[in-house]
The first five atom37 places (N, CA, C, CB, O) and aatype in JSON, in Angstrom:
{
  "aatype": [12, 6, 1, 2, 9, 9, 9, 2, 10, 10, 0, 3, 2, 9, 1, 10, 6, 1, 10, 11, 2, 1, 10, 16, 5, 3, 11, 10, 0, 6, 10, 15, 7, 10, 15, 16, 11, 18, 9, 2, 15, 9, 6, 0, 11, 11, 19, 2, 14, 15, 9, 19, 0, 19, 19, 2, 9, 4, 5, 0, 10, 2, 9, 3, 10, 2, 11, 10, 9, 2, 10],
  "atom_mask": [
    [1, 1, 1, 1, 1],
    [1, 1, 1, 1, 1],
    [1, 1, 1, 1, 1],
    [1, 1, 1, 1, 1],
    [1, 1, 1, 1, 1],
    [1, 1, 1, 1, 1],
    [1, 1, 1, 1, 1],
    [1, 1, 1, 1, 1],
    [1, 1, 1, 1, 1],
    [1, 1, 1, 1, 1],
    [1, 1, 1, 1, 1],
    [1, 1, 1, 1, 1],
    [1, 1, 1, 1, 1],
    [1, 1, 1, 1, 1],
    [1, 1, 1, 1, 1],
    [1, 1, 1, 1, 1],
    [1, 1, 1, 1, 1],
    [1, 1, 1, 1, 1],
    [1, 1, 1, 1, 1],
    [1, 1, 1, 1, 1],
    [1, 1, 1, 1, 1],
    [1, 1, 1, 1, 1],
    [1, 1, 1, 1, 1],
    [1, 1, 1, 1, 1],
    [1, 1, 1, 1, 1],
    [1, 1, 1, 1, 1],
    [1, 1, 1, 1, 1],
    [1, 1, 1, 1, 1],
    [1, 1, 1, 1, 1],
    [1, 1, 1, 1, 1],
    [1, 1, 1, 1, 1],
    [1, 1, 1, 1, 1],
    [1, 1, 1, 0, 1],
    [1, 1, 1, 1, 1],
    [1, 1, 1, 1, 1],
    [1, 1, 1, 1, 1],
    [1, 1, 1, 1, 1],
    [1, 1, 1, 1, 1],
    [1, 1, 1, 1, 1],
    [1, 1, 1, 1, 1],
    [1, 1, 1, 1, 1],
    [1, 1, 1, 1, 1],
    [1, 1, 1, 1, 1],
    [1, 1, 1, 1, 1],
    [1, 1, 1, 1, 1],
    [1, 1, 1, 1, 1],
    [1, 1, 1, 1, 1],
    [1, 1, 1, 1, 1],
    [1, 1, 1, 1, 1],
    [1, 1, 1, 1, 1],
    [1, 1, 1, 1, 1],
    [1, 1, 1, 1, 1],
    [1, 1, 1, 1, 1],
    [1, 1, 1, 1, 1],
    [1, 1, 1, 1, 1],
    [1, 1, 1, 1, 1],
    [1, 1, 1, 1, 1],
    [1, 1, 1, 1, 1],
    [1, 1, 1, 1, 1],
    [1, 1, 1, 1, 1],
    [1, 1, 1, 1, 1],
    [1, 1, 1, 1, 1],
    [1, 1, 1, 1, 1],
    [1, 1, 1, 1, 1],
    [1, 1, 1, 1, 1],
    [1, 1, 1, 1, 1],
    [1, 1, 1, 1, 1],
    [1, 1, 1, 1, 1],
    [1, 1, 1, 1, 1],
    [1, 1, 1, 1, 1],
    [1, 1, 1, 1, 1]
  ],
  "atom_positions": [
    [[2.81, 17.88, 6.86], [1.78, 17.52, 5.9], [0.56, 17.01, 6.67], [2.3, 16.44, 4.89], [0.69, 16.3, 7.66]],
    [[-0.61, 17.36, 6.21], [-1.84, 16.95, 6.87], [-2.04, 15.44, 6.79], [-3.03, 17.68, 6.26], [-1.73, 14.81, 5.78]],
    [[-2.58, 14.87, 7.87], [-2.77, 13.42, 7.99], [-3.53, 12.83, 6.8], [-3.51, 13.1, 9.28], [-3.1, 11.83, 6.23]],
    [[-4.65, 13.44, 6.43], [-5.47, 12.91, 5.33], [-4.73, 12.96, 4.0], [-6.77, 13.68, 5.22], [-4.91, 12.07, 3.16]],
    [[-3.92, 13.97, 3.8], [-3.15, 14.06, 2.56], [-2.15, 12.91, 2.49], [-2.42, 15.42, 2.46], [-1.96, 12.3, 1.44]],
    [[-1.51, 12.62, 3.61], [-0.53, 11.52, 3.65], [-1.21, 10.19, 3.39], [0.19, 11.49, 5.02], [-0.72, 9.38, 2.6]],
    [[-2.33, 9.94, 4.04], [-3.06, 8.69, 3.85], [-3.51, 8.54, 2.4], [-4.28, 8.62, 4.8], [-3.39, 7.46, 1.82]],
    [[-4.03, 9.62, 1.82], [-4.48, 9.58, 0.43], [-3.32, 9.32, -0.53], [-5.17, 10.9, 0.05], [-3.44, 8.51, -1.46]],
    [[-2.21, 9.99, -0.31], [-1.03, 9.8, -1.16], [-0.52, 8.37, -1.07], [0.08, 10.78, -0.76], [-0.23, 7.73, -2.08]],
    [[-0.42, 7.87, 0.14], [0.06, 6.51, 0.35], [-0.87, 5.5, -0.31], [0.19, 6.22, 1.85], [-0.42, 4.58, -0.99]],
    [[-2.17, 5.66, -0.12], [-3.15, 4.75, -0.71], [-3.07, 4.77, -2.23], [-4.57, 5.12, -0.25], [-3.07, 3.71, -2.87]],
    [[-3.01, 5.95, -2.81], [-2.93, 6.07, -4.27], [-1.65, 5.43, -4.81], [-3.0, 7.54, -4.7], [-1.68, 4.77, -5.84]],
    [[-0.55, 5.63, -4.11], [0.72, 5.08, -4.57], [0.8, 3.57, -4.42], [1.86, 5.72, -3.82], [1.4, 2.89, -5.26]],
    [[0.21, 3.06, -3.38], [0.16, 1.59, -3.23], [-0.63, 0.99, -4.38], [-0.47, 1.18, -1.86], [-0.2, 0.02, -4.99]],
    [[-1.78, 1.57, -4.66], [-2.61, 1.06, -5.76], [-1.86, 1.16, -7.1], [-3.94, 1.85, -5.84], [-1.87, 0.22, -7.88]],
    [[-1.23, 2.3, -7.35], [-0.48, 2.5, -8.59], [0.62, 1.46, -8.75], [0.11, 3.91, -8.62], [0.77, 0.86, -9.81]],
    [[1.39, 1.26, -7.7], [2.48, 0.28, -7.76], [1.95, -1.14, -7.9], [3.35, 0.38, -6.51], [2.53, -1.96, -8.61]],
    [[0.84, -1.43, -7.23], [0.24, -2.77, -7.35], [-0.19, -3.03, -8.79], [-0.98, -2.91, -6.39], [0.06, -4.1, -9.34]],
    [[-0.82, -2.03, -9.4], [-1.26, -2.19, -10.78], [-0.09, -2.26, -11.75], [-2.18, -1.04, -11.17], [-0.13, -3.02, -12.72]],
    [[0.97, -1.47, -11.51], [2.18, -1.55, -12.34], [2.76, -2.95, -12.32], [3.23, -0.54, -11.85], [3.28, -3.44, -13.33]],
    [[2.66, -3.6, -11.17], [3.19, -4.96, -11.01], [2.18, -6.03, -11.42], [3.61, -5.18, -9.58], [2.43, -7.23, -11.28]],
    [[1.04, -5.57, -11.92], [-0.03, -6.48, -12.37], [-0.44, -7.46, -11.29], [0.42, -7.24, -13.61], [-0.6, -8.66, -11.53]],
    [[-0.62, -6.93, -10.1], [-1.04, -7.74, -8.97], [-2.48, -7.4, -8.59], [-0.1, -7.53, -7.76], [-2.9, -6.24, -8.64]],
    [[-3.22, -8.42, -8.23], [-4.53, -8.19, -7.66], [-4.37, -7.84, -6.19], [-5.45, -9.44, -7.83], [-3.29, -8.02, -5.62]],
    [[-5.42, -7.34, -5.59], [-5.36, -7.09, -4.15], [-5.14, -8.4, -3.4], [-6.67, -6.4, -3.67], [-4.44, -8.43, -2.4]],
    [[-5.74, -9.47, -3.89], [-5.55, -10.79, -3.26], [-4.07, -11.21, -3.28], [-6.4, -11.86, -3.98], [-3.54, -11.68, -2.28]],
    [[-3.43, -11.02, -4.42], [-2.03, -11.43, -4.54], [-1.13, -10.54, -3.68], [-1.58, -11.37, -6.01], [-0.2, -11.04, -3.04]],
    [[-1.38, -9.24, -3.67], [-0.59, -8.34, -2.83], [-0.78, -8.72, -1.36], [-0.99, -6.87, -3.06], [0.18, -8.71, -0.59]],
    [[-1.98, -9.03, -0.98], [-2.25, -9.45, 0.39], [-1.44, -10.71, 0.73], [-3.75, -9.71, 0.6], [-0.82, -10.79, 1.79]],
    [[-1.46, -11.67, -0.16], [-0.71, -12.91, 0.05], [0.79, -12.64, 0.19], [-0.96, -13.89, -1.11], [1.44, -13.15, 1.09]],
    [[1.33, -11.83, -0.71], [2.76, -11.54, -0.7], [3.2, -10.71, 0.5], [3.14, -10.81, -1.97], [4.34, -10.82, 0.96]],
    [[2.3, -9.89, 1.01], [2.65, -9.0, 2.13], [2.27, -9.58, 3.49], [1.98, -7.66, 1.95], [2.63, -9.02, 4.52]],
    [[1.55, -10.69, 3.49], [1.13, -11.28, 4.75], [-0.01, -10.53, 5.42], [0.0, 0.0, 0.0], [-0.24, -10.66, 6.62]],
    [[-0.72, -9.75, 4.63], [-1.86, -8.99, 5.13], [-3.15, -9.56, 4.54], [-1.71, -7.48, 4.79], [-3.1, -10.36, 3.6]],
    [[-4.27, -9.16, 5.06], [-5.53, -9.66, 4.51], [-5.94, -8.83, 3.3], [-6.64, -9.64, 5.59], [-5.58, -7.66, 3.17]],
    [[-6.7, -9.46, 2.43], [-7.23, -8.76, 1.26], [-8.12, -7.6, 1.71], [-8.03, -9.73, 0.34], [-8.09, -6.53, 1.12]],
    [[-8.9, -7.83, 2.75], [-9.78, -6.78, 3.28], [-8.96, -5.57, 3.74], [-10.62, -7.32, 4.45], [-9.36, -4.43, 3.53]],
    [[-7.81, -5.82, 4.36], [-6.96, -4.73, 4.83], [-6.35, -3.96, 3.65], [-5.84, -5.27, 5.75], [-6.33, -2.73, 3.66]],
    [[-5.87, -4.68, 2.65], [-5.34, -4.03, 1.44], [-6.42, -3.18, 0.8], [-4.8, -5.08, 0.42], [-6.16, -2.04, 0.4]],
    [[-7.63, -3.72, 0.69], [-8.74, -2.98, 0.12], [-9.04, -1.73, 0.94], [-9.98, -3.86, 0.03], [-9.29, -0.66, 0.38]],
    [[-9.01, -1.86, 2.25], [-9.28, -0.71, 3.13], [-8.21, 0.36, 3.01], [-9.38, -1.17, 4.58], [-8.52, 1.55, 3.07]],
    [[-6.97, -0.05, 2.83], [-5.88, 0.92, 2.62], [-6.11, 1.68, 1.32], [-4.51, 0.21, 2.61], [-6.07, 2.91, 1.29]],
    [[-6.33, 0.93, 0.23], [-6.51, 1.57, -1.07], [-7.78, 2.42, -1.13], [-6.56, 0.51, -2.16], [-7.84, 3.4, -1.88]],
    [[-8.79, 2.06, -0.34], [-10.03, 2.83, -0.29], [-9.93, 4.02, 0.67], [-11.19, 1.93, 0.13], [-10.88, 4.79, 0.84]],
    [[-8.77, 4.15, 1.29], [-8.47, 5.27, 2.19], [-9.35, 5.26, 3.44], [-8.65, 6.6, 1.46], [-9.71, 6.3, 3.97]],
    [[-9.69, 4.05, 3.88], [-10.53, 3.9, 5.06], [-9.74, 3.67, 6.33], [-11.49, 2.75, 4.85], [-10.25, 3.84, 7.44]],
    [[-8.47, 3.28, 6.18], [-7.63, 3.03, 7.35], [-6.29, 3.73, 7.2], [-7.42, 1.51, 7.56], [-5.86, 4.06, 6.09]],
    [[-5.66, 3.95, 8.32], [-4.31, 4.49, 8.37], [-3.39, 3.3, 8.64], [-4.15, 5.64, 9.47], [-3.32, 2.84, 9.78]],
    [[-2.7, 2.78, 7.62], [-1.9, 1.57, 7.82], [-0.72, 1.8, 8.75], [-1.41, 1.05, 6.5], [-0.14, 2.89, 8.8]],
    [[-0.39, 0.77, 9.48], [0.78, 0.84, 10.36], [2.05, 0.86, 9.51], [0.8, -0.35, 11.37], [2.04, 0.47, 8.35]],
    [[3.12, 1.31, 10.11], [4.4, 1.33, 9.4], [4.84, -0.09, 9.06], [5.49, 2.04, 10.24], [5.46, -0.31, 8.02]],
    [[4.53, -1.04, 9.91], [4.87, -2.44, 9.63], [4.12, -2.92, 8.4], [4.54, -3.34, 10.85], [4.7, -3.59, 7.55]],
    [[2.84, -2.59, 8.3], [2.06, -2.98, 7.12], [2.63, -2.34, 5.86], [0.59, -2.58, 7.29], [2.74, -2.99, 4.82]],
    [[3.0, -1.06, 5.94], [3.56, -0.36, 4.77], [4.89, -0.99, 4.36], [3.76, 1.14, 5.09], [5.14, -1.16, 3.16]],
    [[5.72, -1.33, 5.32], [7.0, -1.99, 5.0], [6.74, -3.35, 4.34], [7.86, -2.16, 6.28], [7.41, -3.71, 3.38]],
    [[5.78, -4.1, 4.85], [5.44, -5.4, 4.25], [4.96, -5.22, 2.81], [4.37, -6.12, 5.08], [5.3, -6.02, 1.94]],
    [[4.16, -4.2, 2.58], [3.69, -3.93, 1.22], [4.85, -3.55, 0.31], [2.63, -2.8, 1.24], [4.93, -4.0, -0.83]],
    [[5.75, -2.72, 0.82], [6.93, -2.34, 0.03], [7.76, -3.57, -0.36], [7.81, -1.35, 0.81], [8.21, -3.69, -1.49]],
    [[7.94, -4.46, 0.59], [8.7, -5.68, 0.31], [7.97, -6.52, -0.74], [8.91, -6.5, 1.6], [8.6, -7.07, -1.64]],
    [[6.65, -6.63, -0.62], [5.87, -7.41, -1.58], [5.93, -6.8, -2.98], [4.41, -7.52, -1.12], [5.93, -7.52, -3.98]],
    [[5.98, -5.47, -3.04], [6.06, -4.78, -4.33], [7.5, -4.6, -4.81], [5.4, -3.42, -4.22], [7.74, -4.13, -5.92]],
    [[8.45, -5.0, -3.96], [9.86, -4.89, -4.28], [10.26, -3.44, -4.57], [10.2, -5.78, -5.48], [10.97, -3.15, -5.54]],
    [[9.8, -2.54, -3.71], [10.16, -1.13, -3.85], [10.62, -0.59, -2.5], [8.96, -0.3, -4.39], [10.3, -1.14, -1.44]],
    [[11.37, 0.48, -2.55], [11.85, 1.16, -1.36], [10.73, 2.03, -0.79], [13.1, 2.02, -1.68], [9.93, 2.59, -1.54]],
    [[10.68, 2.13, 0.52], [9.66, 2.94, 1.18], [9.68, 4.38, 0.66], [9.88, 2.92, 2.69], [8.62, 4.98, 0.47]],
    [[10.85, 4.93, 0.42], [10.94, 6.3, -0.1], [10.25, 6.45, -1.44], [12.39, 6.71, -0.25], [9.61, 7.47, -1.7]],
    [[10.36, 5.45, -2.29], [9.71, 5.51, -3.6], [8.2, 5.52, -3.43], [10.15, 4.33, -4.48], [7.5, 6.23, -4.15]],
    [[7.72, 4.74, -2.51], [6.27, 4.67, -2.3], [5.72, 6.01, -1.81], [5.93, 3.56, -1.29], [4.62, 6.41, -2.18]],
    [[6.47, 6.69, -1.01], [6.02, 7.96, -0.46], [6.26, 9.11, -1.43], [6.73, 8.25, 0.86], [5.5, 10.08, -1.43]],
    [[7.3, 9.03, -2.26], [7.68, 10.14, -3.14], [7.26, 10.0, -4.58], [9.12, 10.3, -3.1], [7.75, 10.73, -5.44]],
    [[6.35, 9.09, -4.88], [5.95, 8.92, -6.28], [5.3, 10.17, -6.83], [5.01, 7.75, -6.43], [4.91, 10.19, -8.0]]
  ]
}
């Protein structure tokens, strides 16, 4: 799969799951141990998040990594 497609899919799914959980970017950042600016950059598709960041986000959203990628 092309890099940009993966980044776009991941960003869209993070945002979707965050909104399903009624979390702000600030709250997701707090729960995941990441900065609000970084969460915003991920959702805006400006950065390629590390696997550690993605795992932290999954834990904060209480979802499995597979679900985040396969939504």
